[in-house]
The first five atom37 places (N, CA, C, CB, O) and aatype in JSON, in Angstrom:
{
  "aatype": [12, 15, 3, 8, 19, 15, 10, 16, 9, 9, 9, 14, 9, 0, 6, 6, 8, 9, 0, 16, 5, 11, 1, 16, 9, 16, 11, 2, 15, 6, 6, 6, 3, 11, 15, 2, 9, 19, 3, 8, 16, 17, 12, 11, 18, 15, 11, 10, 16, 2, 9, 12, 11, 8, 15, 11, 15, 17, 17, 2, 6, 3, 4, 2, 1, 3, 10, 0, 16, 18, 1, 15, 15, 11, 15, 9, 6, 15, 17, 11, 12, 13, 5, 11, 16, 9, 11, 15, 16, 11, 1, 6, 13, 13, 2, 10, 11, 9, 5, 6, 9, 0, 2, 11, 11, 1, 15, 14, 17, 6, 10, 12, 2],
  "atom_mask": [
    [1, 1, 1, 1, 1],
    [1, 1, 1, 1, 1],
    [1, 1, 1, 1, 1],
    [1, 1, 1, 1, 1],
    [1, 1, 1, 1, 1],
    [1, 1, 1, 1, 1],
    [1, 1, 1, 1, 1],
    [1, 1, 1, 1, 1],
    [1, 1, 1, 1, 1],
    [1, 1, 1, 1, 1],
    [1, 1, 1, 1, 1],
    [1, 1, 1, 1, 1],
    [1, 1, 1, 1, 1],
    [1, 1, 1, 1, 1],
    [1, 1, 1, 1, 1],
    [1, 1, 1, 1, 1],
    [1, 1, 1, 1, 1],
    [1, 1, 1, 1, 1],
    [1, 1, 1, 1, 1],
    [1, 1, 1, 1, 1],
    [1, 1, 1, 1, 1],
    [1, 1, 1, 1, 1],
    [1, 1, 1, 1, 1],
    [1, 1, 1, 1, 1],
    [1, 1, 1, 1, 1],
    [1, 1, 1, 1, 1],
    [1, 1, 1, 1, 1],
    [1, 1, 1, 1, 1],
    [1, 1, 1, 1, 1],
    [1, 1, 1, 1, 1],
    [1, 1, 1, 1, 1],
    [1, 1, 1, 1, 1],
    [1, 1, 1, 1, 1],
    [1, 1, 1, 1, 1],
    [1, 1, 1, 1, 1],
    [1, 1, 1, 1, 1],
    [1, 1, 1, 1, 1],
    [1, 1, 1, 1, 1],
    [1, 1, 1, 1, 1],
    [1, 1, 1, 1, 1],
    [1, 1, 1, 1, 1],
    [1, 1, 1, 1, 1],
    [1, 1, 1, 1, 1],
    [1, 1, 1, 1, 1],
    [1, 1, 1, 1, 1],
    [1, 1, 1, 1, 1],
    [1, 1, 1, 1, 1],
    [1, 1, 1, 1, 1],
    [1, 1, 1, 1, 1],
    [1, 1, 1, 1, 1],
    [1, 1, 1, 1, 1],
    [1, 1, 1, 1, 1],
    [1, 1, 1, 1, 1],
    [1, 1, 1, 1, 1],
    [1, 1, 1, 1, 1],
    [1, 1, 1, 1, 1],
    [1, 1, 1, 1, 1],
    [1, 1, 1, 1, 1],
    [1, 1, 1, 1, 1],
    [1, 1, 1, 1, 1],
    [1, 1, 1, 1, 1],
    [1, 1, 1, 1, 1],
    [1, 1, 1, 1, 1],
    [1, 1, 1, 1, 1],
    [1, 1, 1, 1, 1],
    [1, 1, 1, 1, 1],
    [1, 1, 1, 1, 1],
    [1, 1, 1, 1, 1],
    [1, 1, 1, 1, 1],
    [1, 1, 1, 1, 1],
    [1, 1, 1, 1, 1],
    [1, 1, 1, 1, 1],
    [1, 1, 1, 1, 1],
    [1, 1, 1, 1, 1],
    [1, 1, 1, 1, 1],
    [1, 1, 1, 1, 1],
    [1, 1, 1, 1, 1],
    [1, 1, 1, 1, 1],
    [1, 1, 1, 1, 1],
    [1, 1, 1, 1, 1],
    [1, 1, 1, 1, 1],
    [1, 1, 1, 1, 1],
    [1, 1, 1, 1, 1],
    [1, 1, 1, 1, 1],
    [1, 1, 1, 1, 1],
    [1, 1, 1, 1, 1],
    [1, 1, 1, 1, 1],
    [1, 1, 1, 1, 1],
    [1, 1, 1, 1, 1],
    [1, 1, 1, 1, 1],
    [1, 1, 1, 1, 1],
    [1, 1, 1, 1, 1],
    [1, 1, 1, 1, 1],
    [1, 1, 1, 1, 1],
    [1, 1, 1, 1, 1],
    [1, 1, 1, 1, 1],
    [1, 1, 1, 1, 1],
    [1, 1, 1, 1, 1],
    [1, 1, 1, 1, 1],
    [1, 1, 1, 1, 1],
    [1, 1, 1, 1, 1],
    [1, 1, 1, 1, 1],
    [1, 1, 1, 1, 1],
    [1, 1, 1, 1, 1],
    [1, 1, 1, 1, 1],
    [1, 1, 1, 1, 1],
    [1, 1, 1, 1, 1],
    [1, 1, 1, 1, 1],
    [1, 1, 1, 1, 1],
    [1, 1, 1, 1, 1],
    [1, 1, 1, 1, 1],
    [1, 1, 1, 1, 1],
    [1, 1, 1, 1, 1]
  ],
  "atom_positions": [
    [[34.8, 51.13, -45.81], [34.8, 49.69, -45.86], [34.99, 49.14, -44.45], [35.91, 49.17, -46.82], [35.76, 49.67, -43.64]],
    [[34.25, 48.06, -44.19], [34.33, 47.42, -42.88], [34.77, 45.98, -43.07], [32.96, 47.49, -42.14], [34.48, 45.36, -44.09]],
    [[35.46, 45.47, -42.09], [35.88, 44.07, -42.16], [34.88, 43.13, -41.47], [37.26, 43.91, -41.54], [35.18, 41.95, -41.28]],
    [[33.7, 43.64, -41.1], [32.66, 42.84, -40.46], [31.52, 42.58, -41.43], [32.14, 43.54, -39.2], [31.19, 43.42, -42.26]],
    [[30.92, 41.42, -41.3], [29.77, 41.07, -42.12], [28.52, 41.28, -41.27], [29.86, 39.6, -42.65], [28.44, 40.8, -40.14]],
    [[27.58, 41.99, -41.81], [26.36, 42.23, -41.04], [25.48, 40.98, -41.06], [25.58, 43.45, -41.61], [25.39, 40.29, -42.08]],
    [[24.85, 40.7, -39.93], [23.98, 39.54, -39.78], [22.54, 40.01, -39.65], [24.4, 38.67, -38.57], [22.27, 41.02, -39.01]],
    [[21.64, 39.27, -40.25], [20.23, 39.55, -40.12], [19.56, 38.31, -39.56], [19.59, 39.98, -41.49], [19.74, 37.2, -40.07]],
    [[18.79, 38.5, -38.5], [18.11, 37.38, -37.87], [16.62, 37.67, -37.83], [18.66, 37.11, -36.44], [16.2, 38.77, -37.47]],
    [[15.82, 36.67, -38.21], [14.37, 36.81, -38.12], [13.91, 35.91, -36.99], [13.67, 36.43, -39.48], [14.12, 34.7, -37.02]],
    [[13.28, 36.5, -35.99], [12.79, 35.74, -34.84], [11.27, 35.65, -34.94], [13.23, 36.41, -33.49], [10.58, 36.66, -34.84]],
    [[10.76, 34.42, -35.16], [9.31, 34.29, -35.23], [8.69, 34.42, -33.84], [8.92, 32.94, -35.87], [9.18, 33.83, -32.88]],
    [[7.63, 35.18, -33.74], [6.94, 35.37, -32.47], [5.56, 34.75, -32.61], [6.85, 36.88, -32.07], [4.74, 35.18, -33.43]],
    [[5.3, 33.74, -31.81], [4.01, 33.05, -31.87], [2.94, 33.91, -31.21], [4.09, 31.67, -31.18], [3.2, 34.68, -30.29]],
    [[1.72, 33.76, -31.72], [0.61, 34.47, -31.12], [0.34, 33.91, -29.74], [-0.65, 34.39, -32.01], [0.38, 32.7, -29.53]],
    [[0.07, 34.78, -28.81], [-0.24, 34.35, -27.46], [-1.74, 34.38, -27.27], [0.47, 35.24, -26.42], [-2.41, 35.37, -27.6]],
    [[-2.27, 33.28, -26.73], [-3.7, 33.22, -26.5], [-4.01, 33.82, -25.13], [-4.21, 31.75, -26.59], [-3.5, 33.35, -24.11]],
    [[-4.82, 34.83, -25.11], [-5.22, 35.46, -23.86], [-6.67, 35.08, -23.6], [-5.04, 37.01, -23.91], [-7.56, 35.41, -24.38]],
    [[-6.89, 34.39, -22.49], [-8.24, 33.93, -22.16], [-9.13, 35.13, -21.82], [-8.2, 32.93, -20.98], [-8.76, 35.99, -21.02]],
    [[-10.28, 35.16, -22.44], [-11.22, 36.25, -22.16], [-12.46, 35.73, -21.44], [-11.63, 36.95, -23.47], [-13.38, 36.5, -21.13]],
    [[-12.49, 34.43, -21.18], [-13.6, 33.83, -20.46], [-13.05, 32.91, -19.38], [-14.55, 33.07, -21.42], [-11.92, 32.42, -19.48]],
    [[-13.86, 32.66, -18.36], [-13.47, 31.7, -17.34], [-14.73, 31.01, -16.82], [-12.71, 32.4, -16.18], [-15.84, 31.53, -16.93]],
    [[-14.53, 29.85, -16.27], [-15.65, 29.09, -15.72], [-15.88, 29.51, -14.27], [-15.38, 27.57, -15.82], [-14.93, 29.71, -13.51]],
    [[-17.14, 29.63, -13.9], [-17.49, 30.0, -12.53], [-18.7, 29.2, -12.07], [-17.76, 31.52, -12.42], [-19.45, 28.66, -12.88]],
    [[-18.86, 29.15, -10.78], [-20.06, 28.57, -10.17], [-20.77, 29.71, -9.46], [-19.71, 27.38, -9.18], [-20.15, 30.48, -8.72]],
    [[-22.06, 29.8, -9.69], [-22.84, 30.89, -9.09], [-22.81, 30.76, -7.58], [-24.29, 30.88, -9.62], [-23.01, 29.68, -7.02]],
    [[-22.57, 31.89, -6.92], [-22.47, 31.92, -5.47], [-23.8, 31.53, -4.84], [-22.04, 33.31, -4.98], [-24.87, 31.93, -5.31]],
    [[-23.72, 30.73, -3.74], [-24.87, 30.26, -2.98], [-25.83, 29.39, -3.79], [-25.63, 31.44, -2.42], [-27.01, 29.31, -3.48]],
    [[-25.32, 28.76, -4.83], [-26.16, 27.87, -5.64], [-25.98, 26.43, -5.17], [-25.8, 28.0, -7.14], [-25.12, 26.13, -4.35]],
    [[-26.82, 25.54, -5.7], [-26.73, 24.12, -5.37], [-25.39, 23.55, -5.86], [-27.91, 23.33, -6.0], [-24.8, 22.69, -5.2]],
    [[-24.92, 24.03, -7.0], [-23.65, 23.57, -7.54], [-22.49, 23.96, -6.62], [-23.42, 24.15, -8.94], [-21.54, 23.19, -6.45]],
    [[-22.56, 25.15, -6.03], [-21.51, 25.57, -5.11], [-21.51, 24.69, -3.87], [-21.69, 27.05, -4.73], [-20.45, 24.34, -3.35]],
    [[-22.71, 24.32, -3.38], [-22.79, 23.43, -2.23], [-22.14, 22.08, -2.54], [-24.24, 23.23, -1.8], [-21.41, 21.53, -1.72]],
    [[-22.42, 21.55, -3.74], [-21.82, 20.28, -4.15], [-20.3, 20.4, -4.25], [-22.4, 19.82, -5.5], [-19.57, 19.49, -3.85]],
    [[-19.83, 21.52, -4.78], [-18.4, 21.75, -4.88], [-17.76, 21.83, -3.5], [-18.12, 23.04, -5.67], [-16.67, 21.3, -3.29]],
    [[-18.44, 22.47, -2.57], [-17.92, 22.57, -1.2], [-17.87, 21.21, -0.52], [-18.78, 23.53, -0.37], [-16.97, 20.95, 0.28]],
    [[-18.83, 20.34, -0.84], [-18.83, 18.99, -0.27], [-17.59, 18.24, -0.76], [-20.12, 18.22, -0.66], [-16.94, 17.56, 0.02]],
    [[-17.28, 18.37, -2.04], [-16.09, 17.71, -2.59], [-14.82, 18.27, -1.93], [-16.02, 17.91, -4.13], [-13.94, 17.5, -1.54]],
    [[-14.74, 19.58, -1.8], [-13.57, 20.19, -1.15], [-13.42, 19.72, 0.29], [-13.68, 21.72, -1.2], [-12.33, 19.4, 0.75]],
    [[-14.54, 19.69, 1.01], [-14.51, 19.25, 2.42], [-14.06, 17.79, 2.52], [-15.9, 19.44, 3.08], [-13.24, 17.45, 3.37]],
    [[-14.62, 16.95, 1.66], [-14.26, 15.52, 1.67], [-12.79, 15.34, 1.34], [-15.13, 14.73, 0.68], [-12.11, 14.53, 1.97]],
    [[-12.29, 16.09, 0.36], [-10.88, 16.02, -0.01], [-9.99, 16.39, 1.18], [-10.58, 16.94, -1.21], [-9.02, 15.68, 1.48]],
    [[-10.32, 17.48, 1.85], [-9.5, 17.92, 2.97], [-9.58, 16.94, 4.14], [-9.95, 19.32, 3.43], [-8.62, 16.78, 4.89]],
    [[-10.72, 16.28, 4.3], [-10.9, 15.35, 5.41], [-10.11, 14.06, 5.2], [-12.38, 15.03, 5.59], [-9.48, 13.57, 6.13]],
    [[-10.15, 13.51, 4.0], [-9.57, 12.19, 3.76], [-8.21, 12.19, 3.08], [-10.51, 11.4, 2.93], [-7.54, 11.15, 3.05]],
    [[-7.78, 13.3, 2.53], [-6.46, 13.33, 1.92], [-5.41, 13.55, 3.0], [-6.38, 14.44, 0.83], [-5.71, 14.05, 4.08]],
    [[-4.2, 13.16, 2.7], [-3.13, 13.37, 3.67], [-2.05, 14.25, 3.06], [-2.53, 12.01, 4.14], [-1.82, 14.24, 1.85]],
    [[-1.42, 15.0, 3.89], [-0.36, 15.9, 3.46], [0.95, 15.11, 3.42], [-0.24, 17.12, 4.41], [1.35, 14.51, 4.41]],
    [[1.61, 15.13, 2.27], [2.87, 14.42, 2.14], [3.95, 15.39, 1.66], [2.74, 13.23, 1.15], [3.68, 16.35, 0.95]],
    [[5.14, 15.11, 2.07], [6.28, 15.9, 1.61], [6.82, 15.29, 0.33], [7.38, 15.98, 2.7], [7.08, 14.09, 0.28]],
    [[6.98, 16.11, -0.69], [7.54, 15.64, -1.95], [9.05, 15.69, -1.83], [7.03, 16.49, -3.15], [9.64, 16.73, -1.54]],
    [[9.66, 14.53, -2.05], [11.11, 14.44, -1.97], [11.59, 13.45, -3.0], [11.56, 14.02, -0.55], [10.8, 12.91, -3.77]],
    [[12.87, 13.2, -3.03], [13.4, 12.33, -4.06], [12.94, 10.89, -3.89], [14.91, 12.38, -4.06], [13.05, 10.09, -4.83]],
    [[12.43, 10.54, -2.72], [11.91, 9.19, -2.51], [10.41, 9.11, -2.72], [12.27, 8.72, -1.1], [9.79, 8.14, -2.3]],
    [[9.8, 10.12, -3.35], [8.36, 10.11, -3.61], [8.08, 9.27, -4.85], [7.81, 11.55, -3.78], [7.76, 9.8, -5.91]],
    [[8.22, 8.02, -4.7], [8.01, 7.09, -5.8], [6.86, 6.16, -5.42], [9.31, 6.28, -6.13], [6.63, 5.9, -4.24]],
    [[6.15, 5.66, -6.42], [4.98, 4.84, -6.13], [5.35, 3.51, -5.49], [4.2, 4.59, -7.41], [4.51, 2.91, -4.81]],
    [[6.56, 3.05, -5.67], [6.97, 1.77, -5.08], [7.52, 1.93, -3.67], [8.01, 1.11, -5.96], [7.66, 0.94, -2.95]],
    [[7.84, 3.14, -3.25], [8.46, 3.39, -1.95], [7.45, 3.05, -0.85], [8.93, 4.88, -1.82], [6.29, 3.43, -0.94]],
    [[7.9, 2.33, 0.19], [6.98, 1.96, 1.26], [7.64, 2.16, 2.63], [6.53, 0.49, 1.09], [8.74, 2.69, 2.74]],
    [[6.95, 1.71, 3.67], [7.44, 1.89, 5.04], [8.72, 1.11, 5.32], [6.36, 1.48, 6.03], [9.55, 1.54, 6.12]],
    [[8.88, -0.03, 4.66], [10.12, -0.79, 4.83], [11.32, 0.02, 4.34], [10.05, -2.14, 4.08], [12.39, 0.01, 4.96]],
    [[11.13, 0.71, 3.23], [12.2, 1.57, 2.7], [12.51, 2.7, 3.68], [11.81, 2.15, 1.31], [13.67, 3.0, 3.93]],
    [[11.46, 3.33, 4.22], [11.65, 4.39, 5.22], [12.4, 3.88, 6.44], [10.3, 4.99, 5.64], [13.33, 4.52, 6.93]],
    [[11.99, 2.71, 6.92], [12.61, 2.14, 8.11], [14.1, 1.86, 7.88], [11.89, 0.85, 8.52], [14.94, 2.24, 8.69]],
    [[14.42, 1.19, 6.76], [15.82, 0.86, 6.5], [16.66, 2.08, 6.18], [15.91, -0.13, 5.35], [17.86, 2.12, 6.5]],
    [[16.06, 3.09, 5.57], [16.79, 4.34, 5.33], [17.1, 5.03, 6.65], [15.97, 5.28, 4.41], [18.21, 5.53, 6.84]],
    [[16.13, 5.05, 7.55], [16.36, 5.66, 8.87], [17.43, 4.9, 9.64], [15.05, 5.7, 9.68], [18.25, 5.5, 10.33]],
    [[17.41, 3.58, 9.53], [18.43, 2.75, 10.19], [19.81, 3.08, 9.65], [18.13, 1.25, 10.01], [20.76, 3.23, 10.41]],
    [[19.91, 3.18, 8.34], [21.21, 3.52, 7.75], [21.67, 4.91, 8.18], [21.13, 3.44, 6.21], [22.83, 5.11, 8.52]],
    [[20.76, 5.87, 8.15], [21.13, 7.24, 8.52], [21.59, 7.34, 9.96], [19.96, 8.19, 8.29], [22.46, 8.15, 10.29]],
    [[21.02, 6.53, 10.82], [21.43, 6.6, 12.23], [22.75, 5.86, 12.48], [20.33, 6.01, 13.13], [23.55, 6.3, 13.3]],
    [[22.99, 4.75, 11.78], [24.2, 3.97, 12.04], [25.35, 4.29, 11.09], [23.88, 2.52, 11.96], [26.51, 4.21, 11.48]],
    [[25.02, 4.63, 9.86], [26.03, 4.91, 8.82], [26.96, 3.71, 8.57], [26.87, 6.13, 9.22], [28.11, 3.88, 8.16]],
    [[26.45, 2.51, 8.82], [27.28, 1.32, 8.63], [27.06, 0.73, 7.24], [26.97, 0.26, 9.72], [26.02, 0.94, 6.61]],
    [[28.06, 0.0, 6.78], [27.98, -0.66, 5.48], [26.87, -1.71, 5.48], [29.34, -1.32, 5.12], [26.16, -1.87, 4.49]],
    [[26.72, -2.42, 6.61], [25.7, -3.47, 6.7], [24.29, -2.88, 6.55], [25.83, -4.22, 8.04], [23.45, -3.45, 5.85]],
    [[24.04, -1.75, 7.2], [22.71, -1.14, 7.1], [22.48, -0.57, 5.7], [22.54, -0.03, 8.17], [21.35, -0.57, 5.21]],
    [[23.55, -0.09, 5.05], [23.43, 0.39, 3.67], [23.06, -0.76, 2.74], [24.75, 1.06, 3.2], [22.18, -0.63, 1.89]],
    [[23.73, -1.89, 2.91], [23.45, -3.06, 2.08], [22.01, -3.54, 2.32], [24.45, -4.19, 2.38], [21.32, -3.93, 1.37]],
    [[21.57, -3.52, 3.57], [20.2, -3.93, 3.89], [19.2, -2.97, 3.23], [19.99, -3.96, 5.42], [18.17, -3.41, 2.71]],
    [[19.5, -1.69, 3.26], [18.64, -0.68, 2.62], [18.56, -0.93, 1.11], [19.17, 0.74, 2.89], [17.47, -0.9, 0.54]],
    [[19.69, -1.18, 0.48], [19.71, -1.45, -0.96], [18.95, -2.73, -1.3], [21.15, -1.55, -1.46], [18.25, -2.8, -2.31]],
    [[19.09, -3.74, -0.46], [18.37, -5.0, -0.66], [16.86, -4.78, -0.55], [18.84, -6.06, 0.36], [16.09, -5.33, -1.33]],
    [[16.46, -3.98, 0.43], [15.04, -3.68, 0.6], [14.49, -2.94, -0.61], [14.82, -2.84, 1.87], [13.4, -3.26, -1.08]],
    [[15.23, -1.97, -1.11], [14.8, -1.22, -2.29], [14.65, -2.16, -3.49], [15.79, -0.08, -2.62], [13.65, -2.11, -4.2]],
    [[15.64, -3.0, -3.7], [15.61, -3.91, -4.84], [14.4, -4.85, -4.78], [16.9, -4.73, -4.9], [13.7, -5.03, -5.77]],
    [[14.17, -5.43, -3.62], [13.04, -6.37, -3.49], [11.7, -5.64, -3.57], [13.13, -7.16, -2.16], [10.74, -6.17, -4.13]],
    [[11.62, -4.43, -3.03], [10.38, -3.65, -3.08], [10.06, -3.27, -4.52], [10.5, -2.39, -2.22], [8.91, -3.4, -4.95]],
    [[11.05, -2.81, -5.26], [10.84, -2.48, -6.67], [10.41, -3.71, -7.46], [12.13, -1.88, -7.28], [9.46, -3.65, -8.24]],
    [[11.1, -4.82, -7.25], [10.78, -6.04, -7.99], [9.34, -6.46, -7.71], [11.75, -7.18, -7.61], [8.59, -6.8, -8.63]],
    [[8.96, -6.45, -6.45], [7.61, -6.84, -6.06], [6.57, -5.89, -6.68], [7.47, -6.85, -4.53], [5.55, -6.34, -7.21]],
    [[6.82, -4.59, -6.59], [5.89, -3.59, -7.11], [5.72, -3.72, -8.62], [6.37, -2.18, -6.76], [4.59, -3.75, -9.12]],
    [[6.82, -3.8, -9.35], [6.73, -3.82, -10.81], [6.24, -5.17, -11.33], [8.07, -3.49, -11.43], [5.58, -5.21, -12.37]],
    [[6.54, -6.26, -10.65], [5.96, -7.54, -11.05], [4.45, -7.52, -10.89], [6.56, -8.68, -10.21], [3.72, -8.06, -11.73]],
    [[3.97, -6.89, -9.82], [2.53, -6.76, -9.62], [1.89, -5.9, -10.72], [2.24, -6.15, -8.25], [0.83, -6.24, -11.23]],
    [[2.55, -4.8, -11.07], [2.04, -3.93, -12.15], [2.0, -4.68, -13.48], [2.91, -2.67, -12.28], [1.02, -4.57, -14.23]],
    [[3.05, -5.42, -13.77], [3.09, -6.2, -15.02], [1.96, -7.23, -15.03], [4.46, -6.91, -15.2], [1.29, -7.42, -16.05]],
    [[1.75, -7.88, -13.9], [0.68, -8.87, -13.79], [-0.68, -8.22, -13.99], [0.74, -9.57, -12.44], [-1.54, -8.78, -14.67]],
    [[-0.9, -7.04, -13.39], [-2.17, -6.32, -13.54], [-2.43, -5.96, -15.0], [-2.17, -5.04, -12.69], [-3.53, -6.17, -15.51]],
    [[-1.42, -5.43, -15.67], [-1.57, -5.04, -17.07], [-1.82, -6.25, -17.95], [-0.33, -4.27, -17.56], [-2.68, -6.24, -18.83]],
    [[-1.06, -7.31, -17.7], [-1.21, -8.52, -18.52], [-2.59, -9.13, -18.35], [-0.14, -9.54, -18.14], [-3.18, -9.6, -19.33]],
    [[-3.12, -9.14, -17.14], [-4.43, -9.72, -16.9], [-5.57, -8.82, -17.36], [-4.6, -10.03, -15.43], [-6.61, -9.3, -17.82]],
    [[-5.37, -7.52, -17.24], [-6.43, -6.57, -17.57], [-6.55, -6.34, -19.07], [-6.19, -5.24, -16.87], [-7.65, -6.42, -19.62]],
    [[-5.46, -6.08, -19.72], [-5.47, -5.7, -21.14], [-5.31, -6.89, -22.08], [-4.37, -4.72, -21.41], [-5.74, -6.84, -23.23]],
    [[-4.69, -7.95, -21.6], [-4.42, -9.13, -22.43], [-3.59, -8.78, -23.66], [-5.73, -9.77, -22.87], [-3.74, -9.4, -24.71]],
    [[-2.71, -7.8, -23.52], [-1.9, -7.39, -24.64], [-0.48, -7.09, -24.16], [-2.51, -6.16, -25.34], [-0.3, -6.29, -23.24]],
    [[0.53, -7.71, -24.77], [1.9, -7.43, -24.35], [2.35, -6.01, -24.68], [2.84, -8.42, -24.99], [3.3, -5.5, -24.08]],
    [[1.67, -5.37, -25.64], [2.07, -4.01, -26.03], [1.75, -3.0, -24.95], [1.39, -3.61, -27.33], [2.37, -1.94, -24.91]],
    [[0.8, -3.3, -24.09], [0.46, -2.4, -22.99], [1.62, -2.26, -22.02], [-0.78, -2.89, -22.25], [1.76, -1.25, -21.34]],
    [[2.47, -3.29, -21.95], [3.62, -3.23, -21.06], [4.67, -2.25, -21.54], [4.23, -4.6, -20.92], [5.52, -1.83, -20.76]],
    [[4.62, -1.88, -22.81], [5.62, -0.97, -23.38], [5.29, 0.49, -23.09], [5.73, -1.19, -24.88], [6.16, 1.34, -23.23]],
    [[4.07, 0.8, -22.71], [3.66, 2.2, -22.46], [4.09, 2.68, -21.12], [2.17, 2.36, -22.58], [3.83, 3.82, -20.76]]
  ]
}
């Protein structure tokens, strides 16, 4: 006799899909030339950015400037100025987005998405 109760656990294992096909472009074809044009254009006109916690769509050069000012001075006044800049930048950005959605879709429900 044992004073332990045996436990039984059933663990479901989902089927894993293993791809057996892939898409390719034939080497030295017209399609490959077109693909290379797109790649070249992307590399020419795109810019390299560092992803950081300030990588937000509303973040702009004013925010960068005031953040740099605060980091160099570490003063309360520069911190308050930085916070004020962020608040006004966000307000301006999101008011513009709301206006775009309201004018484009003509539906208040679009603002909820």
